[in-house]
N, C-alpha and C positions, 0 to 999 in steps of 0.2 A: 318225473314231477311234471312236465310239461303236457304229456301225453293226458295225464290224469285230469289237469285242468282242463284240457280241450273236452275230453269226455263229460266232465261236470258241467260244463258250458252248454253242450248240447244237450244233456238231459234236462236242464233248467229250463231252455228255450222251448223245447218240447212240451214240457208241463205247463208252460205259461199259455203256449198256444192251445193245447187241450183244455186249460181252464177257459180261455176266452169262447172257445167254442161252445162248450158245455153253458156258459153264461147266456150265448147268443140265443141257443135253442130254448132256455129258460125263459129269456126276455121275451120272445116271439112265439110262446105257446108251443113249445116243441115243432116248429114249423119253419121253412125258409122264408124270409120276407122278399117281396118283389119290388120293395122300394129301394130306389138307387141312393137315397140319401141315408138309409139304414145301412146299406153295405158301405158306403163311403166313411161313415162313422165307426163302423166295426174294423175297416181296414186300417184308420188312422190310428184307433185306440191300440190295435195289435201291433202297428208298425211302429209306434210312441213307445210302447212298452218293451219292445225287442230290441229297439235302439238305447233304452235305458238299461236294459240288462246288458248289452253288450259293451256298452261305455263303462259300466262298473267292473264287467268281467276284464276289460283291456287295462283299466286302472290298477286292478288287482295284480294281474300278470305282469305289468310294466314295474310295480313296487317290486313284486317277488324278483324278477329279471335283476333289477337295479340293486337290492340287496344282495342278490347272488353274485353279481360281478363285482361288489365292493368287498365282498368275503373272500371271493378268489382273488381280487387282487393283492389283498393284504397277504392271504395265505402264499401266494406265488412269490412276494417280496420276501417272505420269511423263508421259504424255500430255498429262494437265491441265495440268502445270506449263509444257510447252513451248507448249500453245496459249495459255495466258494470256499468256507471253512474246510471242507472236506477235500476238496481239490489242492488246497494250500498244504494240507497235512500230507496229500498223496505225493505230492510232487518233492517235498521235502525228504520223505522215506524213500521213494524210489530211486533219487540220485544217490542216497546214503546205500542202499542197497546194493545198486549197481557197481560202487567202488567196492563193496564187502565181497560181493560175488566174484570180482576180478581176484581179489585177494585169497578168497576160498580155492579157486582154481590154481593159484600160485602155492596154495598151502603155507601163505606167509599173512596171518591175520594180526590188523592192528587191532589192539585190544580199546583204544581209545574210540575208534569206530563203531566197534561192537556196543561199548556202552553209550554211545549216542544213540546207536539204534535200540538197545533197550529202554532208554530213556524215552523215545519216542513213542514205541509200543505201550510204555506204561501210561504215557498220556492219553492214547486212544483207549486203553483197558479202563481208565478213571474217567473218560469222557461220556457226556451224555448224547453225544452226535450218533453213536454206533448203537444204540439200544434196539433191541428187538420190539416186536408190537406189544408183547407182554412185558411190562417194566419190570417184573421180577427176575426175568430170565437174564442170563450173563451175556454180553455183548456178542454180536455175529463174528467177531474176528478171535473171541477167547481161545479156542482150541488151537487155532494156527498160531497165535503169540505164544501159547505154552509151549508149542512145538519147536517154534524157533529158539526160544530161550533155551530149551532144553539142549537143543543142538549144539550151542556154544558153551554150556555148562560141561559139556562132555570133552574133554582133552583130546581124545583121540577120534573126534567126529569123523563121521561119515562124509567125505567131501561131495558125492554126487547127491546123497540124501538134503544135505544141507543147502547145496545150490538150488535144488528142486523145490525145497520148502520155501526158500526165498522169491523164486519165480511165481509159484502158486500164490503167494501173499499178495505180489504187484497184481496179477491178473484178477483174485478175488476182489481187491481193492478197487480196480478199475470198473468191474462189474458191479458191485456194490453203489458206486457214485451213480453210473448209468441207471441200474435199475430202481433207485430210489427215485429219480426222476421221471420214470416212466411206469410208475405203479397204477395209474389212473386207468379204470376198465375201459374208457373209450379209447384211451391211447392204444390199448394192448388189443382191443378190436381192429383198430385201424391198421397196426402193424401185420396182424393176422390175414386181413384181407388185402394187403398191398405188399406182399412177399417181394416182387420183383421190382419195385419202384422204389425201394427205401434200403439203407446201409444194412448190410449183411449181419452186422454187429448187433442190431435189434432183433433181427430174426432169431439169433443165436442164444437169445436170452433165457429163454424158458427151458431150454436143452442144458445148458450151461448151468443154469440155477439148480437142477435136478443133480447134476454131476457135484456142484459144490456141496451140496446138503448131504450127499452121500460120503465126500472126501471129510468133511467136518464131523460127522457122525463116527466115522472110522476114528479120526484123531482124537475124539472125546473117548471112544471105548477103549482105544489104546493106551490112553494116558490114566484111565480109571483103573485098568488092569496091572498099570505098572505100580500104583500105590500099593 
């Protein structure tokens, strides 16, 4: 947008300058004037109109930037609130899952903890905070939530699979929070250009996203085939 305004500004100035030159030649019968006064007048008029045009453009650009900053400020505030809500949910479920994973390894599951986990997962499933870009799509975590719930519905559950499913949920939740905060194209461009100067977590986001999408697609296909 800023480049577009610069280009437009240059084109307008050039057109005005060409217009003045045409007016000059028409005024002096298609010839150059040898009068210093005429050249001074021509310079003053050209300079005056150029200053007016630049002033108008500066005002327009300043207004555009002010509006953009105001919008970005409000958007940043809203995104911060959303991120805080997600982090709070993540911390609650992470602590609960860690306790359950210990129980899974010991093969001594506390039904109350499992019900508490299902309740937390249900809150996510019914929440607006985890929607995909397409509003009609299911939430991002839907396949994994179904998988975890199915793990505990099976009384003879697979200990290793259940443990891994819970671990994957935590990792994907962490990825989701970070990925949502770094979706801006300029941020991604900066990350790609500064591989050795930023946290490796950011560098791995794209690759991890591909792996997650494959895993979620696999989970969805598996659940559909079992129905």
